[in-house]
N, CA, C and O atoms as a Maestro MAE file, in Angstrom:
{
 s_m_m2io_version
 :::
 2.0.0
}

f_m_ct {
 s_m_title
 :::
 protein
 m_atom[276] {
  # First column is atom index #
  i_m_mmod_type
  r_m_x_coord
  r_m_y_coord
  r_m_z_coord
  i_m_residue_number
  s_m_chain_name
  s_m_pdb_residue_name
  s_m_pdb_atom_name
  i_m_atomic_number
  :::
  1 25 6.535 134.401 -84.406 1 A "MET " " N  " 7
  2 3 6.833 134.196 -85.798 1 A "MET " " CA " 6
  3 2 5.610 133.665 -86.538 1 A "MET " " C  " 6
  4 15 5.337 134.056 -87.673 1 A "MET " " O  " 8
  5 25 4.883 132.772 -85.881 2 A "LYS " " N  " 7
  6 3 3.753 132.152 -86.563 2 A "LYS " " CA " 6
  7 2 2.744 133.170 -87.045 2 A "LYS " " C  " 6
  8 15 2.224 133.049 -88.154 2 A "LYS " " O  " 8
  9 25 2.456 134.179 -86.226 3 A "LEU " " N  " 7
  10 3 1.477 135.183 -86.651 3 A "LEU " " CA " 6
  11 2 2.016 136.041 -87.783 3 A "LEU " " C  " 6
  12 15 1.278 136.407 -88.698 3 A "LEU " " O  " 8
  13 25 3.281 136.355 -87.723 4 A "ARG " " N  " 7
  14 3 3.860 137.219 -88.748 4 A "ARG " " CA " 6
  15 2 3.879 136.533 -90.110 4 A "ARG " " C  " 6
  16 15 3.569 137.168 -91.118 4 A "ARG " " O  " 8
  17 25 4.233 135.256 -90.163 5 A "ILE " " N  " 7
  18 3 4.262 134.600 -91.476 5 A "ILE " " CA " 6
  19 2 2.850 134.392 -92.007 5 A "ILE " " C  " 6
  20 15 2.631 134.418 -93.218 5 A "ILE " " O  " 8
  21 25 1.897 134.186 -91.111 6 A "ARG " " N  " 7
  22 3 0.508 134.063 -91.559 6 A "ARG " " CA " 6
  23 2 0.000 135.405 -92.075 6 A "ARG " " C  " 6
  24 15 -0.626 135.475 -93.132 6 A "ARG " " O  " 8
  25 25 0.274 136.468 -91.324 7 A "ASP " " N  " 7
  26 3 -0.188 137.794 -91.743 7 A "ASP " " CA " 6
  27 2 0.418 138.199 -93.085 7 A "ASP " " C  " 6
  28 15 -0.281 138.741 -93.941 7 A "ASP " " O  " 8
  29 25 1.698 137.945 -93.273 8 A "LEU " " N  " 7
  30 3 2.331 138.268 -94.556 8 A "LEU " " CA " 6
  31 2 1.678 137.490 -95.693 8 A "LEU " " C  " 6
  32 15 1.424 138.039 -96.765 8 A "LEU " " O  " 8
  33 25 1.414 136.224 -95.454 9 A "ARG " " N  " 7
  34 3 0.777 135.400 -96.487 9 A "ARG " " CA " 6
  35 2 -0.602 135.949 -96.831 9 A "ARG " " C  " 6
  36 15 -0.940 136.107 -98.004 9 A "ARG " " O  " 8
  37 25 -1.396 136.240 -95.800 10 A "GLU " " N  " 7
  38 3 -2.746 136.747 -96.036 10 A "GLU " " CA " 6
  39 2 -2.723 138.134 -96.666 10 A "GLU " " C  " 6
  40 15 -3.542 138.429 -97.537 10 A "GLU " " O  " 8
  41 25 -1.799 138.987 -96.240 11 A "ASP " " N  " 7
  42 3 -1.691 140.332 -96.819 11 A "ASP " " CA " 6
  43 2 -1.359 140.284 -98.307 11 A "ASP " " C  " 6
  44 15 -1.687 141.205 -99.055 11 A "ASP " " O  " 8
  45 25 -0.705 139.203 -98.729 12 A "ASN " " N  " 7
  46 3 -0.344 139.039 -100.134 12 A "ASN " " CA " 6
  47 2 -1.335 138.158 -100.894 12 A "ASN " " C  " 6
  48 15 -1.065 137.718 -102.012 12 A "ASN " " O  " 8
  49 25 -2.484 137.911 -100.267 13 A "ASP " " N  " 7
  50 3 -3.556 137.107 -100.881 13 A "ASP " " CA " 6
  51 2 -3.057 135.752 -101.378 13 A "ASP " " C  " 6
  52 15 -3.383 135.326 -102.486 13 A "ASP " " O  " 8
  53 25 -2.274 135.091 -100.555 14 A "LEU " " N  " 7
  54 3 -1.746 133.777 -100.891 14 A "LEU " " CA " 6
  55 2 -2.353 132.720 -99.979 14 A "LEU " " C  " 6
  56 15 -2.742 133.007 -98.846 14 A "LEU " " O  " 8
  57 25 -2.427 131.508 -100.483 15 A "THR " " N  " 7
  58 3 -2.890 130.398 -99.663 15 A "THR " " CA " 6
  59 2 -1.685 129.689 -99.046 15 A "THR " " C  " 6
  60 15 -0.544 129.897 -99.457 15 A "THR " " O  " 8
  61 25 -1.961 128.862 -98.068 16 A "GLN " " N  " 7
  62 3 -0.882 128.048 -97.508 16 A "GLN " " CA " 6
  63 2 -0.277 127.165 -98.585 16 A "GLN " " C  " 6
  64 15 0.931 126.929 -98.600 16 A "GLN " " O  " 8
  65 25 -1.104 126.688 -99.469 17 A "ASN " " N  " 7
  66 3 -0.608 125.843 -100.556 17 A "ASN " " CA " 6
  67 2 0.340 126.618 -101.473 17 A "ASN " " C  " 6
  68 15 1.343 126.071 -101.932 17 A "ASN " " O  " 8
  69 25 0.028 127.885 -101.741 18 A "ASP " " N  " 7
  70 3 0.921 128.721 -102.566 18 A "ASP " " CA " 6
  71 2 2.309 128.813 -101.935 18 A "ASP " " C  " 6
  72 15 3.321 128.635 -102.613 18 A "ASP " " O  " 8
  73 25 2.347 129.091 -100.644 19 A "ILE " " N  " 7
  74 3 3.637 129.244 -99.958 19 A "ILE " " CA " 6
  75 2 4.347 127.904 -99.844 19 A "ILE " " C  " 6
  76 15 5.567 127.831 -99.986 19 A "ILE " " O  " 8
  77 25 3.596 126.855 -99.589 20 A "ALA " " N  " 7
  78 3 4.200 125.524 -99.515 20 A "ALA " " CA " 6
  79 2 4.904 125.174 -100.820 20 A "ALA " " C  " 6
  80 15 5.985 124.585 -100.806 20 A "ALA " " O  " 8
  81 25 4.303 125.529 -101.936 21 A "LYS " " N  " 7
  82 3 4.934 125.269 -103.236 21 A "LYS " " CA " 6
  83 2 6.230 126.064 -103.379 21 A "LYS " " C  " 6
  84 15 7.230 125.549 -103.878 21 A "LYS " " O  " 8
  85 25 6.204 127.317 -102.939 22 A "ILE " " N  " 7
  86 3 7.403 128.155 -103.011 22 A "ILE " " CA " 6
  87 2 8.517 127.557 -102.159 22 A "ILE " " C  " 6
  88 15 9.681 127.552 -102.562 22 A "ILE " " O  " 8
  89 25 8.154 127.052 -100.976 23 A "LEU " " N  " 7
  90 3 9.138 126.483 -100.059 23 A "LEU " " CA " 6
  91 2 9.449 125.020 -100.360 23 A "LEU " " C  " 6
  92 15 10.321 124.420 -99.731 23 A "LEU " " O  " 8
  93 25 8.728 124.452 -101.327 24 A "MET " " N  " 7
  94 3 8.882 123.057 -101.709 24 A "MET " " CA " 6
  95 2 8.660 122.125 -100.513 24 A "MET " " C  " 6
  96 15 9.465 121.237 -100.232 24 A "MET " " O  " 8
  97 25 7.546 122.358 -99.824 25 A "CYS " " N  " 7
  98 3 7.162 121.480 -98.727 25 A "CYS " " CA " 6
  99 2 5.666 121.209 -98.843 25 A "CYS " " C  " 6
  100 15 4.978 121.811 -99.667 25 A "CYS " " O  " 8
  101 25 5.185 120.323 -98.033 26 A "ASP " " N  " 7
  102 3 3.776 119.966 -98.040 26 A "ASP " " CA " 6
  103 2 2.956 121.054 -97.337 26 A "ASP " " C  " 6
  104 15 3.425 121.663 -96.376 26 A "ASP " " O  " 8
  105 25 1.747 121.292 -97.811 27 A "GLN " " N  " 7
  106 3 0.876 122.302 -97.212 27 A "GLN " " CA " 6
  107 2 0.609 122.013 -95.739 27 A "GLN " " C  " 6
  108 15 0.559 122.938 -94.929 27 A "GLN " " O  " 8
  109 25 0.439 120.748 -95.385 28 A "SER " " N  " 7
  110 3 0.159 120.414 -93.980 28 A "SER " " CA " 6
  111 2 1.355 120.746 -93.090 28 A "SER " " C  " 6
  112 15 1.169 121.140 -91.938 28 A "SER " " O  " 8
  113 25 2.569 120.594 -93.596 29 A "LEU " " N  " 7
  114 3 3.755 120.973 -92.837 29 A "LEU " " CA " 6
  115 2 3.816 122.487 -92.675 29 A "LEU " " C  " 6
  116 15 4.085 122.988 -91.584 29 A "LEU " " O  " 8
  117 25 3.566 123.211 -93.757 30 A "TYR " " N  " 7
  118 3 3.577 124.677 -93.652 30 A "TYR " " CA " 6
  119 2 2.517 125.158 -92.666 30 A "TYR " " C  " 6
  120 15 2.750 126.108 -91.918 30 A "TYR " " O  " 8
  121 25 1.371 124.515 -92.661 31 A "SER " " N  " 7
  122 3 0.312 124.863 -91.726 31 A "SER " " CA " 6
  123 2 0.797 124.715 -90.279 31 A "SER " " C  " 6
  124 15 0.454 125.528 -89.421 31 A "SER " " O  " 8
  125 25 1.577 123.697 -90.019 32 A "LYS " " N  " 7
  126 3 2.130 123.492 -88.669 32 A "LYS " " CA " 6
  127 2 3.102 124.608 -88.302 32 A "LYS " " C  " 6
  128 15 3.165 125.019 -87.144 32 A "LYS " " O  " 8
  129 25 3.858 125.098 -89.281 33 A "TYR " " N  " 7
  130 3 4.741 126.239 -89.027 33 A "TYR " " CA " 6
  131 2 3.917 127.456 -88.618 33 A "TYR " " C  " 6
  132 15 4.251 128.144 -87.654 33 A "TYR " " O  " 8
  133 25 2.842 127.715 -89.353 34 A "GLU " " N  " 7
  134 3 2.007 128.879 -89.047 34 A "GLU " " CA " 6
  135 2 1.329 128.760 -87.687 34 A "GLU " " C  " 6
  136 15 1.153 129.764 -86.997 34 A "GLU " " O  " 8
  137 25 0.952 127.564 -87.297 35 A "ARG " " N  " 7
  138 3 0.283 127.362 -86.011 35 A "ARG " " CA " 6
  139 2 1.267 127.230 -84.860 35 A "ARG " " C  " 6
  140 15 0.857 127.148 -83.702 35 A "ARG " " O  " 8
  141 25 2.556 127.208 -85.163 36 A "GLY " " N  " 7
  142 3 3.569 127.091 -84.127 36 A "GLY " " CA " 6
  143 2 3.725 125.680 -83.588 36 A "GLY " " C  " 6
  144 15 4.294 125.486 -82.513 36 A "GLY " " O  " 8
  145 25 3.231 124.699 -84.316 37 A "GLU " " N  " 7
  146 3 3.338 123.305 -83.889 37 A "GLU " " CA " 6
  147 2 4.701 122.713 -84.234 37 A "GLU " " C  " 6
  148 15 5.128 121.730 -83.629 37 A "GLU " " O  " 8
  149 25 5.378 123.311 -85.202 38 A "ARG " " N  " 7
  150 3 6.726 122.890 -85.591 38 A "ARG " " CA " 6
  151 2 7.577 124.132 -85.759 38 A "ARG " " C  " 6
  152 15 7.099 125.175 -86.204 38 A "ARG " " O  " 8
  153 25 8.849 124.007 -85.395 39 A "GLU " " N  " 7
  154 3 9.810 125.086 -85.622 39 A "GLU " " CA " 6
  155 2 10.116 125.159 -87.099 39 A "GLU " " C  " 6
  156 15 10.379 124.144 -87.744 39 A "GLU " " O  " 8
  157 25 10.078 126.359 -87.626 40 A "ILE " " N  " 7
  158 3 10.410 126.531 -89.039 40 A "ILE " " CA " 6
  159 2 11.932 126.604 -89.179 40 A "ILE " " C  " 6
  160 15 12.576 127.385 -88.479 40 A "ILE " " O  " 8
  161 25 12.506 125.810 -90.064 41 A "PRO " " N  " 7
  162 3 13.965 125.833 -90.238 41 A "PRO " " CA " 6
  163 2 14.456 127.196 -90.752 41 A "PRO " " C  " 6
  164 15 13.760 127.896 -91.488 41 A "PRO " " O  " 8
  165 25 15.659 127.535 -90.342 42 A "LEU " " N  " 7
  166 3 16.247 128.817 -90.744 42 A "LEU " " CA " 6
  167 2 16.280 128.963 -92.260 42 A "LEU " " C  " 6
  168 15 16.031 130.052 -92.778 42 A "LEU " " O  " 8
  169 25 16.579 127.898 -92.971 43 A "SER " " N  " 7
  170 3 16.655 127.990 -94.432 43 A "SER " " CA " 6
  171 2 15.305 128.394 -95.029 43 A "SER " " C  " 6
  172 15 15.262 129.131 -96.015 43 A "SER " " O  " 8
  173 25 14.196 127.916 -94.439 44 A "LEU " " N  " 7
  174 3 12.877 128.304 -94.936 44 A "LEU " " CA " 6
  175 2 12.530 129.728 -94.523 44 A "LEU " " C  " 6
  176 15 11.861 130.444 -95.269 44 A "LEU " " O  " 8
  177 25 12.976 130.142 -93.349 45 A "LEU " " N  " 7
  178 3 12.761 131.535 -92.940 45 A "LEU " " CA " 6
  179 2 13.483 132.487 -93.886 45 A "LEU " " C  " 6
  180 15 12.950 133.534 -94.255 45 A "LEU " " O  " 8
  181 25 14.684 132.118 -94.269 46 A "ILE " " N  " 7
  182 3 15.442 132.944 -95.223 46 A "ILE " " CA " 6
  183 2 14.695 133.012 -96.551 46 A "ILE " " C  " 6
  184 15 14.600 134.080 -97.156 46 A "ILE " " O  " 8
  185 25 14.170 131.888 -97.002 47 A "SER " " N  " 7
  186 3 13.401 131.873 -98.253 47 A "SER " " CA " 6
  187 2 12.168 132.762 -98.153 47 A "SER " " C  " 6
  188 15 11.839 133.474 -99.102 47 A "SER " " O  " 8
  189 25 11.483 132.726 -97.011 48 A "LEU " " N  " 7
  190 3 10.307 133.582 -96.826 48 A "LEU " " CA " 6
  191 2 10.694 135.050 -96.792 48 A "LEU " " C  " 6
  192 15 10.021 135.885 -97.395 48 A "LEU " " O  " 8
  193 25 11.769 135.369 -96.094 49 A "ALA " " N  " 7
  194 3 12.226 136.759 -96.039 49 A "ALA " " CA " 6
  195 2 12.569 137.259 -97.442 49 A "ALA " " C  " 6
  196 15 12.220 138.383 -97.804 49 A "ALA " " O  " 8
  197 25 13.239 136.441 -98.218 50 A "ASP " " N  " 7
  198 3 13.566 136.813 -99.595 50 A "ASP " " CA " 6
  199 2 12.298 136.988 -100.419 50 A "ASP " " C  " 6
  200 15 12.164 137.965 -101.156 50 A "ASP " " O  " 8
  201 25 11.372 136.053 -100.297 51 A "TYR " " N  " 7
  202 3 10.143 136.112 -101.080 51 A "TYR " " CA " 6
  203 2 9.342 137.372 -100.762 51 A "TYR " " C  " 6
  204 15 8.873 138.061 -101.669 51 A "TYR " " O  " 8
  205 25 9.188 137.671 -99.475 52 A "TYR " " N  " 7
  206 3 8.398 138.839 -99.068 52 A "TYR " " CA " 6
  207 2 9.212 140.133 -99.076 52 A "TYR " " C  " 6
  208 15 8.683 141.208 -98.790 52 A "TYR " " O  " 8
  209 25 10.501 140.024 -99.406 53 A "LYS " " N  " 7
  210 3 11.395 141.199 -99.442 53 A "LYS " " CA " 6
  211 2 11.394 141.918 -98.098 53 A "LYS " " C  " 6
  212 15 11.200 143.130 -98.015 53 A "LYS " " O  " 8
  213 25 11.617 141.134 -97.058 54 A "THR " " N  " 7
  214 3 11.687 141.668 -95.703 54 A "THR " " CA " 6
  215 2 12.891 141.041 -95.010 54 A "THR " " C  " 6
  216 15 13.632 140.269 -95.620 54 A "THR " " O  " 8
  217 25 13.081 141.367 -93.758 55 A "SER " " N  " 7
  218 3 14.250 140.868 -93.028 55 A "SER " " CA " 6
  219 2 13.885 139.720 -92.098 55 A "SER " " C  " 6
  220 15 12.726 139.539 -91.724 55 A "SER " " O  " 8
  221 25 14.902 138.954 -91.739 56 A "LEU " " N  " 7
  222 3 14.703 137.922 -90.725 56 A "LEU " " CA " 6
  223 2 14.323 138.564 -89.390 56 A "LEU " " C  " 6
  224 15 13.554 137.990 -88.620 56 A "LEU " " O  " 8
  225 25 14.854 139.739 -89.122 57 A "ASP " " N  " 7
  226 3 14.498 140.442 -87.885 57 A "ASP " " CA " 6
  227 2 13.004 140.719 -87.834 57 A "ASP " " C  " 6
  228 15 12.389 140.609 -86.774 57 A "ASP " " O  " 8
  229 25 12.422 141.073 -88.956 58 A "TYR " " N  " 7
  230 3 10.977 141.319 -88.985 58 A "TYR " " CA " 6
  231 2 10.212 140.012 -88.759 58 A "TYR " " C  " 6
  232 15 9.252 139.981 -87.990 58 A "TYR " " O  " 8
  233 25 10.628 138.957 -89.414 59 A "LEU " " N  " 7
  234 3 9.936 137.679 -89.258 59 A "LEU " " CA " 6
  235 2 10.029 137.135 -87.841 59 A "LEU " " C  " 6
  236 15 9.131 136.426 -87.388 59 A "LEU " " O  " 8
  237 25 11.099 137.459 -87.144 60 A "THR " " N  " 7
  238 3 11.303 136.939 -85.788 60 A "THR " " CA " 6
  239 2 10.984 137.972 -84.706 60 A "THR " " C  " 6
  240 15 11.369 137.796 -83.550 60 A "THR " " O  " 8
  241 25 10.289 139.038 -85.070 61 A "TYR " " N  " 7
  242 3 9.827 140.065 -84.130 61 A "TYR " " CA " 6
  243 2 10.957 140.835 -83.456 61 A "TYR " " C  " 6
  244 15 10.770 141.377 -82.367 61 A "TYR " " O  " 8
  245 25 12.116 140.889 -84.083 62 A "ARG " " N  " 7
  246 3 13.194 141.720 -83.529 62 A "ARG " " CA " 6
  247 2 13.017 143.180 -83.937 62 A "ARG " " C  " 6
  248 15 13.647 144.073 -83.372 62 A "ARG " " O  " 8
  249 25 12.150 143.411 -84.927 63 A "THR " " N  " 7
  250 3 11.784 144.750 -85.345 63 A "THR " " CA " 6
  251 2 10.356 144.720 -85.861 63 A "THR " " C  " 6
  252 15 9.852 143.676 -86.275 63 A "THR " " O  " 8
  253 25 9.718 145.869 -85.831 64 A "ASN " " N  " 7
  254 3 8.379 145.974 -86.395 64 A "ASN " " CA " 6
  255 2 8.397 146.624 -87.767 64 A "ASN " " C  " 6
  256 15 7.345 146.844 -88.367 64 A "ASN " " O  " 8
  257 25 9.592 146.934 -88.269 65 A "ASN " " N  " 7
  258 3 9.752 147.547 -89.568 65 A "ASN " " CA " 6
  259 2 9.925 146.451 -90.628 65 A "ASN " " C  " 6
  260 15 10.947 145.763 -90.645 65 A "ASN " " O  " 8
  261 25 8.929 146.285 -91.513 66 A "PRO " " N  " 7
  262 3 9.028 145.230 -92.513 66 A "PRO " " CA " 6
  263 2 9.944 145.561 -93.680 66 A "PRO " " C  " 6
  264 15 10.258 144.688 -94.488 66 A "PRO " " O  " 8
  265 25 10.374 146.807 -93.775 67 A "ASN " " N  " 7
  266 3 11.176 147.240 -94.925 67 A "ASN " " CA " 6
  267 2 12.640 146.923 -94.722 67 A "ASN " " C  " 6
  268 15 13.175 147.052 -93.621 67 A "ASN " " O  " 8
  269 25 13.271 146.513 -95.787 68 A "LEU " " N  " 7
  270 3 14.723 146.330 -95.775 68 A "LEU " " CA " 6
  271 2 15.355 147.702 -95.935 68 A "LEU " " C  " 6
  272 15 15.076 148.410 -96.902 68 A "LEU " " O  " 8
  273 25 16.195 148.074 -95.001 69 A "THR " " N  " 7
  274 3 16.877 149.383 -95.122 69 A "THR " " CA " 6
  275 2 18.305 149.279 -94.747 69 A "THR " " C  " 6
  276 15 19.029 150.274 -94.788 69 A "THR " " O  " 8
  :::
 }
 m_bond[275] {
  # First column is bond index #
  i_m_from
  i_m_to
  i_m_order
  :::
  1 1 2 1
  2 2 3 1
  3 3 4 2
  4 3 5 1
  5 5 6 1
  6 6 7 1
  7 7 8 2
  8 7 9 1
  9 9 10 1
  10 10 11 1
  11 11 12 2
  12 11 13 1
  13 13 14 1
  14 14 15 1
  15 15 16 2
  16 15 17 1
  17 17 18 1
  18 18 19 1
  19 19 20 2
  20 19 21 1
  21 21 22 1
  22 22 23 1
  23 23 24 2
  24 23 25 1
  25 25 26 1
  26 26 27 1
  27 27 28 2
  28 27 29 1
  29 29 30 1
  30 30 31 1
  31 31 32 2
  32 31 33 1
  33 33 34 1
  34 34 35 1
  35 35 36 2
  36 35 37 1
  37 37 38 1
  38 38 39 1
  39 39 40 2
  40 39 41 1
  41 41 42 1
  42 42 43 1
  43 43 44 2
  44 43 45 1
  45 45 46 1
  46 46 47 1
  47 47 48 2
  48 47 49 1
  49 49 50 1
  50 50 51 1
  51 51 52 2
  52 51 53 1
  53 53 54 1
  54 54 55 1
  55 55 56 2
  56 55 57 1
  57 57 58 1
  58 58 59 1
  59 59 60 2
  60 59 61 1
  61 61 62 1
  62 62 63 1
  63 63 64 2
  64 63 65 1
  65 65 66 1
  66 66 67 1
  67 67 68 2
  68 67 69 1
  69 69 70 1
  70 70 71 1
  71 71 72 2
  72 71 73 1
  73 73 74 1
  74 74 75 1
  75 75 76 2
  76 75 77 1
  77 77 78 1
  78 78 79 1
  79 79 80 2
  80 79 81 1
  81 81 82 1
  82 82 83 1
  83 83 84 2
  84 83 85 1
  85 85 86 1
  86 86 87 1
  87 87 88 2
  88 87 89 1
  89 89 90 1
  90 90 91 1
  91 91 92 2
  92 91 93 1
  93 93 94 1
  94 94 95 1
  95 95 96 2
  96 95 97 1
  97 97 98 1
  98 98 99 1
  99 99 100 2
  100 99 101 1
  101 101 102 1
  102 102 103 1
  103 103 104 2
  104 103 105 1
  105 105 106 1
  106 106 107 1
  107 107 108 2
  108 107 109 1
  109 109 110 1
  110 110 111 1
  111 111 112 2
  112 111 113 1
  113 113 114 1
  114 114 115 1
  115 115 116 2
  116 115 117 1
  117 117 118 1
  118 118 119 1
  119 119 120 2
  120 119 121 1
  121 121 122 1
  122 122 123 1
  123 123 124 2
  124 123 125 1
  125 125 126 1
  126 126 127 1
  127 127 128 2
  128 127 129 1
  129 129 130 1
  130 130 131 1
  131 131 132 2
  132 131 133 1
  133 133 134 1
  134 134 135 1
  135 135 136 2
  136 135 137 1
  137 137 138 1
  138 138 139 1
  139 139 140 2
  140 139 141 1
  141 141 142 1
  142 142 143 1
  143 143 144 2
  144 143 145 1
  145 145 146 1
  146 146 147 1
  147 147 148 2
  148 147 149 1
  149 149 150 1
  150 150 151 1
  151 151 152 2
  152 151 153 1
  153 153 154 1
  154 154 155 1
  155 155 156 2
  156 155 157 1
  157 157 158 1
  158 158 159 1
  159 159 160 2
  160 159 161 1
  161 161 162 1
  162 162 163 1
  163 163 164 2
  164 163 165 1
  165 165 166 1
  166 166 167 1
  167 167 168 2
  168 167 169 1
  169 169 170 1
  170 170 171 1
  171 171 172 2
  172 171 173 1
  173 173 174 1
  174 174 175 1
  175 175 176 2
  176 175 177 1
  177 177 178 1
  178 178 179 1
  179 179 180 2
  180 179 181 1
  181 181 182 1
  182 182 183 1
  183 183 184 2
  184 183 185 1
  185 185 186 1
  186 186 187 1
  187 187 188 2
  188 187 189 1
  189 189 190 1
  190 190 191 1
  191 191 192 2
  192 191 193 1
  193 193 194 1
  194 194 195 1
  195 195 196 2
  196 195 197 1
  197 197 198 1
  198 198 199 1
  199 199 200 2
  200 199 201 1
  201 201 202 1
  202 202 203 1
  203 203 204 2
  204 203 205 1
  205 205 206 1
  206 206 207 1
  207 207 208 2
  208 207 209 1
  209 209 210 1
  210 210 211 1
  211 211 212 2
  212 211 213 1
  213 213 214 1
  214 214 215 1
  215 215 216 2
  216 215 217 1
  217 217 218 1
  218 218 219 1
  219 219 220 2
  220 219 221 1
  221 221 222 1
  222 222 223 1
  223 223 224 2
  224 223 225 1
  225 225 226 1
  226 226 227 1
  227 227 228 2
  228 227 229 1
  229 229 230 1
  230 230 231 1
  231 231 232 2
  232 231 233 1
  233 233 234 1
  234 234 235 1
  235 235 236 2
  236 235 237 1
  237 237 238 1
  238 238 239 1
  239 239 240 2
  240 239 241 1
  241 241 242 1
  242 242 243 1
  243 243 244 2
  244 243 245 1
  245 245 246 1
  246 246 247 1
  247 247 248 2
  248 247 249 1
  249 249 250 1
  250 250 251 1
  251 251 252 2
  252 251 253 1
  253 253 254 1
  254 254 255 1
  255 255 256 2
  256 255 257 1
  257 257 258 1
  258 258 259 1
  259 259 260 2
  260 259 261 1
  261 261 262 1
  262 262 263 1
  263 263 264 2
  264 263 265 1
  265 265 266 1
  266 266 267 1
  267 267 268 2
  268 267 269 1
  269 269 270 1
  270 270 271 1
  271 271 272 2
  272 271 273 1
  273 273 274 1
  274 274 275 1
  275 275 276 2
  :::
 }
}
């Protein structure tokens, strides 16, 4: 998951601080999510999936298809 959320952020030319603001958390906490040092809560994963218009399955590597279908 950590690589996928980082790749999505970078592909959208966003900083960790940008995403932290969207998730209403501190940048250092979001950084820990990306590095896999902390488990990201389901509620934040849902927010990321909504923001990137993708599925939880994509974020959790259950599929390689990023499109909602």
